Structure formats: C-alpha cells, structure tokens
Backbone bond lengths (Angstrom), bond angles and torsions (degrees), N, CA, C in turn:
res aa  C-N    CA-C-N  psi(-1)  N-CA   C-N-CA  omega(-1)  CA-C   N-CA-C  phi
1 M - - - 1.464 - - 1.525 108.78 -
2 P 1.344 118.83 120.45 1.461 120.09 -178.34 1.510 111.67 -65.89
3 D 1.339 115.84 154.06 1.450 120.61 177.00 1.521 110.18 -63.50
4 R 1.329 115.53 153.93 1.461 119.29 176.22 1.519 109.80 -64.49
5 A 1.322 115.75 143.48 1.460 120.53 177.13 1.525 109.32 -61.98
6 K 1.311 115.95 139.92 1.462 121.67 -178.75 1.525 110.39 -100.69
7 V 1.326 115.44 138.72 1.463 122.53 176.85 1.518 107.64 -119.87
8 L 1.328 116.75 124.69 1.463 121.49 -178.42 1.527 109.50 -88.81
9 L 1.331 116.71 122.13 1.465 123.25 179.01 1.521 107.84 -105.02
10 V 1.329 117.06 118.46 1.469 121.07 -175.40 1.519 108.99 -119.40
11 D 1.329 116.24 110.64 1.459 121.91 179.92 1.522 107.60 -160.31
12 D 1.315 117.55 140.67 1.464 120.29 -178.06 1.527 112.59 -83.75
13 R 1.327 117.80 -6.53 1.467 120.76 -177.36 1.531 110.23 -108.39
14 E 1.324 114.52 127.59 1.460 121.64 -176.42 1.529 111.74 -60.10
15 E 1.340 116.59 -41.39 1.461 119.33 -176.93 1.531 111.60 -64.44
16 N 1.318 116.33 -32.46 1.463 119.26 178.22 1.524 111.29 -70.55
17 L 1.321 116.85 -38.96 1.460 120.46 177.62 1.526 110.95 -64.52
18 I 1.326 116.06 -41.06 1.464 120.48 177.90 1.532 110.33 -62.18
19 A 1.334 116.33 -42.36 1.464 120.45 179.96 1.529 111.07 -64.16
20 L 1.334 116.71 -42.27 1.465 120.05 179.24 1.524 110.85 -63.57
21 E 1.318 116.86 -42.83 1.463 120.14 178.69 1.519 110.95 -61.71
22 A 1.334 116.80 -38.97 1.463 120.31 178.84 1.523 111.31 -64.93
23 I 1.344 116.64 -40.44 1.459 120.80 179.71 1.522 111.28 -64.18
24 L 1.329 116.48 -37.56 1.458 120.90 -176.55 1.523 113.39 -89.34
25 S 1.322 117.40 -0.56 1.468 120.44 -172.77 1.522 113.40 -62.78
26 S 1.326 117.60 -25.49 1.467 119.98 -178.89 1.531 112.24 -84.34
27 L 1.328 117.06 -6.67 1.459 120.98 179.32 1.524 109.86 -95.43
28 D 1.328 115.21 154.11 1.464 120.50 179.63 1.526 109.44 -86.01
29 V 1.345 115.02 67.99 1.460 121.25 -179.32 1.525 109.08 -131.99
30 A 1.328 114.82 162.05 1.464 121.68 176.24 1.520 108.03 -113.22
31 P 1.353 118.21 102.31 1.464 119.64 179.48 1.527 111.12 -73.88
32 V 1.324 115.68 141.27 1.458 122.26 177.78 1.529 107.38 -124.79
33 R 1.336 116.79 128.33 1.465 120.90 -176.15 1.522 112.51 -89.42
34 A 1.335 114.72 148.02 1.457 122.09 168.40 1.525 106.85 -143.29
35 R 1.333 117.07 129.77 1.462 121.23 -175.64 1.532 113.01 -93.82
36 S 1.317 116.94 1.86 1.470 120.38 -179.74 1.521 109.09 -160.79
37 G 1.326 115.34 168.40 1.453 119.36 175.65 1.514 111.77 -62.49
38 E 1.321 115.85 -38.65 1.464 120.07 179.32 1.525 111.20 -62.73
39 E 1.332 116.73 -43.12 1.465 119.97 178.17 1.527 110.92 -64.06
40 A 1.309 116.39 -37.50 1.468 120.20 179.38 1.520 110.56 -62.94
41 L 1.328 117.31 -44.83 1.464 120.78 -179.21 1.528 111.13 -64.30
42 K 1.324 116.89 -36.41 1.471 119.94 177.04 1.529 110.68 -66.00
43 A 1.337 116.05 -41.94 1.467 119.91 -179.54 1.528 111.18 -63.02
44 L 1.326 116.42 -32.15 1.459 121.30 -177.13 1.524 113.06 -78.17
45 L 1.319 117.02 -10.28 1.466 119.78 -177.14 1.527 112.41 -65.46
46 G 1.331 116.71 -41.08 1.460 118.81 -173.47 1.510 115.18 -125.62
47 T 1.332 118.18 10.19 1.462 121.50 -176.57 1.523 109.88 -129.92
48 D 1.320 116.33 139.33 1.463 121.39 176.04 1.526 109.46 -90.65
49 F 1.316 115.95 134.52 1.461 121.42 -179.24 1.523 110.37 -122.41
50 A 1.328 114.80 144.97 1.462 120.32 176.61 1.516 111.13 -80.07
51 L 1.336 116.97 -28.70 1.468 121.44 -171.83 1.523 108.51 -163.34
52 I 1.345 115.27 153.47 1.465 121.73 174.62 1.520 108.69 -123.72
53 L 1.326 117.26 125.56 1.466 122.79 171.16 1.517 106.25 -101.14
54 L 1.319 117.00 113.07 1.461 122.08 -166.42 1.528 111.58 -122.49
55 D 1.334 115.51 119.28 1.460 120.64 176.32 1.522 109.28 -72.18
56 V 1.317 116.50 141.84 1.462 120.36 -179.36 1.518 111.07 -79.67
57 R 1.323 116.68 -48.71 1.464 121.38 -174.69 1.526 110.97 -88.39
58 M 1.311 115.96 103.90 1.457 121.55 175.38 1.517 108.22 -139.90
59 P 1.335 117.62 145.02 1.467 119.32 177.00 1.521 110.58 -66.68
60 G 1.322 115.70 151.25 1.461 118.92 -178.33 1.512 109.85 75.76
61 M 1.320 116.52 -120.71 1.455 121.49 179.41 1.531 109.41 -77.80
62 D 1.340 117.28 111.74 1.463 118.93 -178.10 1.525 110.62 -81.07
63 G 1.332 115.89 -177.58 1.450 120.06 -175.49 1.517 113.77 -64.23
64 F 1.331 117.10 -37.54 1.459 120.18 -179.31 1.531 111.19 -65.13
65 E 1.330 116.42 -44.09 1.466 120.22 179.41 1.522 110.63 -66.30
66 T 1.331 115.93 -40.10 1.465 120.01 177.89 1.526 110.59 -61.18
67 A 1.332 116.33 -45.52 1.462 120.26 179.38 1.523 111.50 -61.75
68 A 1.325 116.75 -38.37 1.464 120.19 179.67 1.526 110.94 -61.68
69 H 1.337 116.48 -41.49 1.466 120.23 177.33 1.534 110.85 -64.87
70 I 1.329 116.03 -41.25 1.469 120.36 -179.27 1.524 110.69 -62.28
71 K 1.316 116.45 -43.65 1.468 120.50 -176.41 1.530 112.32 -74.03
72 R 1.334 117.28 -18.26 1.468 119.49 178.02 1.523 112.30 -80.86
73 R 1.315 116.97 -20.24 1.457 120.92 -177.90 1.527 110.89 -84.68
74 E 1.315 116.50 132.91 1.461 121.17 178.93 1.520 111.37 -59.14
75 R 1.316 116.46 -40.87 1.468 121.35 -175.42 1.529 112.74 -67.69
76 T 1.330 117.21 -30.77 1.466 119.90 -169.87 1.525 114.46 -116.59
77 R 1.319 118.63 -2.86 1.462 120.45 -170.82 1.521 113.42 -63.42
78 N 1.335 117.79 -24.03 1.464 120.00 -177.18 1.532 113.64 -96.55
79 I 1.329 117.67 3.54 1.469 119.58 177.64 1.531 108.62 -74.13
80 P 1.333 119.21 125.15 1.471 120.69 179.04 1.528 111.18 -63.69
81 I 1.327 115.58 142.85 1.464 122.15 178.11 1.525 108.88 -123.32
82 I 1.330 116.34 129.10 1.457 121.92 170.54 1.522 107.27 -110.55
83 F 1.340 117.10 118.65 1.452 121.42 178.33 1.530 110.23 -81.85
84 L 1.320 115.77 141.99 1.461 122.55 176.67 1.521 108.54 -125.81
85 T 1.334 117.21 132.85 1.464 119.69 177.31 1.519 109.87 -156.25
86 V 1.334 115.97 167.37 1.458 120.90 -177.54 1.518 110.01 -74.35
87 V 1.330 115.83 157.70 1.457 121.18 -172.10 1.517 112.66 -68.35
88 D 1.344 118.80 -23.29 1.465 120.46 -177.02 1.523 112.52 -93.49
89 S 1.331 116.91 20.83 1.456 120.21 179.24 1.531 110.70 -67.43
90 A 1.327 115.58 165.82 1.465 120.86 179.39 1.528 110.15 -55.82
91 P 1.327 117.32 144.76 1.470 120.39 -175.34 1.523 114.07 -62.88
92 D 1.334 117.61 -20.26 1.463 119.01 -179.22 1.519 112.81 -92.07
93 Y 1.341 117.77 4.68 1.460 120.41 -177.17 1.525 111.94 -61.97
94 A 1.326 116.70 -42.30 1.460 119.57 -179.05 1.522 110.25 -61.59
95 F 1.333 116.11 -45.91 1.470 119.64 178.63 1.519 110.63 -60.46
96 R 1.340 116.87 -45.12 1.463 120.45 -179.97 1.532 110.56 -63.32
97 G 1.324 116.78 -35.09 1.462 120.40 179.16 1.517 111.62 -63.97
98 Y 1.328 116.63 -47.94 1.465 119.92 179.10 1.527 110.52 -66.66
99 A 1.343 116.57 -36.99 1.461 119.86 178.86 1.526 111.11 -64.91
100 A 1.339 116.25 -29.24 1.469 120.85 179.99 1.522 111.98 -80.47
101 G 1.329 117.16 -5.12 1.459 120.28 176.37 1.507 115.14 107.92
102 A 1.329 117.75 11.08 1.466 119.71 179.43 1.528 110.54 -71.08
103 V 1.326 116.31 146.68 1.464 120.02 174.55 1.518 110.93 -89.87
104 D 1.343 116.40 -17.44 1.462 119.81 179.39 1.522 108.86 -159.19
105 Y 1.333 115.12 166.34 1.456 121.93 -175.08 1.524 107.63 -147.09
106 L 1.328 117.19 117.36 1.461 121.56 -178.63 1.520 109.65 -120.24
107 T 1.330 116.01 140.02 1.456 120.58 177.53 1.524 110.25 -100.39
108 K 1.329 115.92 143.95 1.461 122.35 177.87 1.528 108.98 -87.22
109 P 1.324 118.84 143.67 1.473 125.38 -4.00 1.529 110.29 -78.20
110 F 1.330 116.28 132.73 1.451 120.64 -179.67 1.526 109.63 -103.94
111 D 1.307 115.03 162.17 1.464 121.45 178.52 1.533 108.23 -72.27
112 P 1.323 118.87 118.25 1.461 120.96 -179.51 1.524 113.16 -56.02
113 W 1.330 117.30 -35.98 1.463 120.04 -179.54 1.517 110.59 -64.98
114 V 1.340 116.84 -40.77 1.468 120.81 -179.48 1.519 110.27 -63.02
115 L 1.331 116.43 -47.19 1.464 119.25 179.82 1.523 110.69 -62.91
116 R 1.322 116.58 -44.08 1.462 120.19 -179.30 1.524 110.85 -61.99
117 A 1.326 117.18 -40.98 1.464 120.69 179.89 1.523 111.21 -65.08
118 K 1.337 116.54 -41.55 1.462 119.99 178.94 1.523 110.65 -64.51
119 V 1.326 116.54 -45.19 1.467 120.37 179.40 1.527 109.93 -61.24
120 A 1.326 116.61 -41.81 1.465 120.61 -178.84 1.523 111.75 -58.63
121 V 1.330 117.19 -41.21 1.461 120.74 -178.89 1.521 110.68 -66.52
122 F 1.334 117.31 -46.37 1.467 119.67 -178.76 1.527 111.82 -66.57
123 V 1.316 116.63 -34.50 1.464 119.86 176.84 1.521 110.59 -67.90
124 E 1.336 117.10 -39.87 1.461 120.42 177.20 1.532 110.52 -62.60
125 L 1.320 116.78 -42.09 1.459 120.38 177.37 1.528 111.34 -60.97
126 Y 1.317 115.51 -43.23 1.469 120.45 178.83 1.525 110.73 -61.61
127 N 1.328 116.32 -47.06 1.467 120.24 -179.19 1.526 111.39 -64.61
128 M 1.325 116.46 -38.81 1.453 119.13 179.49 1.526 111.57 -66.84
129 N 1.325 116.41 -39.64 1.469 119.14 177.11 1.522 111.10 -62.16
130 R 1.319 116.49 -37.51 1.467 119.37 176.63 1.526 111.16 -64.57
131 R 1.334 116.14 -43.04 1.461 119.16 -179.33 1.518 111.40 -66.97
132 V 1.339 116.62 -41.21 1.462 119.78 178.97 1.523 110.09 -62.57
133 A 1.327 117.66 -42.61 1.465 121.07 178.90 1.521 110.72 -61.99
134 D 1.328 116.45 -41.61 1.469 120.18 179.39 1.528 110.88 -64.47
135 Q 1.331 116.69 -43.83 1.463 119.74 -178.57 1.525 111.39 -68.45
136 A 1.335 116.71 -37.33 1.461 120.02 177.98 1.530 110.48 -64.06
137 S 1.331 116.02 -40.53 1.465 119.74 178.51 1.523 110.90 -64.43
138 L 1.330 116.35 -43.12 1.457 120.17 179.43 1.523 111.12 -64.96
139 L 1.334 116.69 -40.51 1.453 120.43 179.91 1.530 110.96 -64.27
140 R 1.333 116.11 -41.70 1.465 119.09 178.31 1.520 111.29 -62.35
141 E 1.331 115.93 -39.92 1.464 119.72 178.83 1.525 111.07 -63.02
142 R 1.332 116.53 -41.85 1.465 120.02 -178.14 1.528 111.51 -69.52
143 M 1.335 115.61 -37.61 1.454 119.16 -179.78 1.529 111.49 -69.69
144 A 1.333 116.11 -30.09 1.462 120.01 -178.49 1.524 112.68 -86.74
145 A 1.338 116.43 -11.91 1.464 119.80 -175.22 1.523 109.93 -73.96
146 E 1.304 116.25 115.39 1.457 121.60 177.33 1.518 109.84 -133.51
147 L 1.310 115.20 144.90 1.454 120.86 176.91 1.523 109.77 -79.61
148 P 1.330 118.66 161.21 1.468 120.96 177.51 1.528 110.53 -52.99
149 G 1.336 115.59 139.34 1.459 120.02 -179.29 1.510 113.03 91.68
150 G 1.353 116.40 3.70 1.458 119.79 175.99 1.507 114.46 82.94
151 V 1.334 117.60 10.04 1.459 120.52 178.74 1.522 109.11 -80.81
152 T 1.301 117.04 125.15 1.460 120.57 -178.08 1.518 110.99 -66.59
153 A 1.328 115.43 135.97 1.457 120.02 -179.76 1.520 110.99 -65.68
154 D 1.331 115.93 155.27 1.459 122.13 179.82 1.521 109.72 -75.97
155 H 1.351 116.78 115.52 1.459 121.18 -179.44 1.522 111.72 -102.33
156 S 1.316 117.79 13.96 1.463 119.86 -172.36 1.515 112.88 -60.35
157 T 1.326 117.39 -29.30 1.463 119.06 179.99 1.520 112.04 -91.60
158 V 1.328 116.95 -13.72 1.458 120.73 -176.01 1.528 111.47 -94.23
159 L 1.340 116.75 -40.98 1.453 120.84 -175.18 1.531 113.71 -57.35
160 P 1.338 119.77 -44.02 1.467 118.10 178.32 1.530 112.81 -59.80
161 E 1.337 117.10 -37.63 1.462 120.40 178.92 1.528 110.81 -68.52
162 L 1.339 116.47 -42.34 1.466 119.85 176.74 1.525 110.90 -60.96
163 S 1.325 116.36 -42.78 1.454 120.52 179.62 1.527 111.15 -61.92
164 R 1.322 115.99 -42.53 1.468 119.84 179.51 1.526 111.17 -62.49
165 R 1.324 116.20 -43.56 1.462 119.93 -179.49 1.525 111.44 -66.37
166 L 1.311 117.00 -41.63 1.460 120.50 -179.14 1.518 110.86 -66.61
167 T 1.310 117.23 -40.22 1.465 120.32 177.18 1.520 110.99 -62.06
168 A 1.338 116.41 -38.27 1.464 120.55 177.78 1.532 110.66 -63.37
169 V 1.335 116.77 -39.98 1.458 120.56 177.84 1.528 110.53 -65.23
170 E 1.326 117.14 -42.35 1.469 120.72 179.00 1.526 110.98 -62.82
171 D 1.328 116.53 -41.44 1.470 120.18 177.55 1.523 110.93 -64.33
172 E 1.344 116.22 -40.44 1.459 120.66 -179.87 1.524 110.71 -66.53
173 L 1.318 117.00 -37.29 1.463 120.71 178.07 1.528 110.41 -61.88
174 A 1.312 116.83 -42.24 1.467 120.42 178.12 1.527 110.47 -62.67
175 R 1.334 116.68 -39.18 1.467 120.05 179.81 1.522 111.32 -67.31
176 V 1.337 117.09 -40.86 1.458 120.91 -179.97 1.526 110.58 -66.16
177 R 1.320 116.58 -36.23 1.464 119.51 177.44 1.531 110.46 -62.73
178 E 1.310 116.73 -40.16 1.465 119.96 177.62 1.528 110.42 -65.02
179 L 1.338 116.53 -42.25 1.459 121.14 179.34 1.524 110.61 -64.11
180 A 1.331 116.97 -41.69 1.462 121.11 179.88 1.523 110.76 -64.15
181 A 1.326 116.46 -37.45 1.459 120.35 179.65 1.527 111.02 -63.44
182 K 1.324 116.46 -34.26 1.468 120.25 -179.71 1.522 111.76 -71.07
183 T 1.340 117.62 -32.09 1.467 120.03 -179.10 1.522 111.57 -76.02
184 G 1.337 116.64 -24.15 1.459 119.68 179.54 1.512 114.54 74.20
185 D 1.328 118.31 15.88 1.467 121.05 180.00 1.520 110.72 -70.44
186 S 1.328 116.28 125.40 1.463 120.40 -179.61 1.520 112.27 -78.36
187 V 1.350 117.38 -13.81 1.466 120.06 -176.84 1.525 112.30 -88.11
188 L 1.312 118.03 -11.97 1.464 120.67 -173.58 1.525 115.72 -79.64
189 P 1.329 120.37 -30.18 1.475 118.18 -178.05 1.523 114.41 -54.69
190 D 1.324 118.48 -40.80 1.465 120.34 -177.70 1.524 112.67 -63.14
191 P 1.354 119.33 -52.76 1.476 117.52 178.48 1.525 112.89 -64.48
192 L 1.331 117.35 -30.90 1.462 119.55 177.05 1.526 111.12 -68.28
193 T 1.323 116.33 -38.57 1.463 119.94 177.57 1.525 110.75 -65.39
194 D 1.336 116.19 -43.20 1.473 120.29 177.81 1.525 110.73 -59.67
195 L 1.336 115.38 -43.36 1.456 119.57 -179.92 1.529 110.87 -65.87
196 A 1.316 116.60 -40.44 1.473 120.40 178.58 1.530 110.79 -61.74
197 E 1.330 116.62 -38.14 1.465 119.71 177.95 1.522 111.18 -65.54
198 R 1.328 116.90 -39.63 1.460 120.38 178.64 1.529 110.55 -65.20
199 V 1.326 116.17 -41.37 1.461 119.75 178.15 1.530 109.78 -65.21
200 G 1.341 116.78 -39.14 1.458 120.17 178.11 1.522 112.62 -62.80
201 H 1.341 116.25 -40.54 1.465 119.81 177.53 1.529 110.49 -65.74
202 L 1.320 115.28 -37.69 1.458 119.39 178.79 1.527 110.72 -65.36
203 R 1.325 116.61 -41.08 1.457 120.91 178.10 1.533 110.16 -64.46
204 A 1.322 118.20 -39.93 1.457 121.35 178.73 1.526 110.66 -63.56
205 G 1.328 116.33 -41.13 1.456 119.38 177.75 1.521 112.38 -64.22
206 F 1.317 115.02 -39.15 1.468 119.31 178.72 1.523 110.90 -66.40
207 D 1.356 115.27 -43.27 1.470 118.31 179.25 1.524 111.37 -61.23
208 A 1.348 115.96 -36.74 1.455 119.44 178.79 1.523 110.70 -66.59
209 L 1.318 115.72 -36.78 1.469 119.91 179.61 1.529 111.04 -71.94
210 S 1.312 116.80 -32.59 1.462 120.69 -179.74 1.515 111.11 -70.18
C-alpha cells in the first residue's frame, strides 16, 4: 500500500496551519507543516509532495521568493503550488503569484470546500502519476523478461493482473477528469492530457505484449 500523498502547508501563523489541517482532514493526505520559507525548502530536500499550499505574506523569505527557489530546483520544480493570501493584498499579488509558478491563487477567507476540492484533484493526479509510473516499470520488466536462449518467459499469470491494474487506472483517470471539470480549474487540462497520453502509451505496450 503506497504512502499517503503529502501536502506541504507553509504559513508563519499557527492558527492558519491548524485551519488548513482541519480543512484537509477529510482527505486521505498527510499534511506537513512549515513555519517559514526556509523550513519549506528544507522539507522539500528529502520528501516528495503532491502539492504546496504557500502563504504569500511571511517574514523573511516571503511566498514569492520561496516559490522562486522551489521552481529553480530540478527535484521540486514540477510540484504544484497554490498561493494563499489575505483579501486586502496588493492588486498585483495574483499576477506575481502566477508569474512565480503558482497553479492557483486563493484569497483569505476562502471557501473551505473550494480549497478541499482543488487539493483533492491535485492529489489524485499525483497518485495516478505514481501508479502509472509503477505499472510502466512493471510492464517494461515483463516485456524484457526472457529465459536463456531467447525464449520469452510465460506471462500467462501476469498479464491478467496487469490488465486489471491498467483498467483501474483508466477508470480513475475518467473519474479525475469529471472531478476537475467540477472545480473549473483552467490549469488542469494540460496535466490531465499528459497523463492520458502516458496511460495510452501504457495500454499500447500492454496490447503489444498480449
């Protein structure tokens, strides 16, 4: 059973972190706290995250500077970032957030359901990418498995299991697309299309093996 997807919560105020954890409590995620940009960067050194919820206004390294560091790192540049800030922030904050690489920008107080729905979609995408990568690796291993003398190994017991897993991924992709459509996020079609292409390539490889 894979570990629960981790979501990094970055905010210098304890009450905000508590509120975020409460909002996400109904989701199957593992929230990880960071009280500053520096703490967030340290947490990202050795842990994989599905999503980052990043406060803009923080003393020292603010959210924009933190995001810039995250996007410069090869390991972390593709982690989605949702910026969070108060409603009376400077009018250019949203633009600066998207320019810094954020996939979304929410002002406080935000609707807990909206945030939870957005997090749910990105976590589902993260989990699906992990499953697709695992299935692709397994498929490559099975296709490369040959007995001495070039005789292909018997996959009769493996192929049905691979087919079942791949069908489950395809069904999950359809469900995530429906969920993404309900949130109305304009940034989701591209990663969903990329994921669909990867699943399609995996299905083609399986069909060739069958």
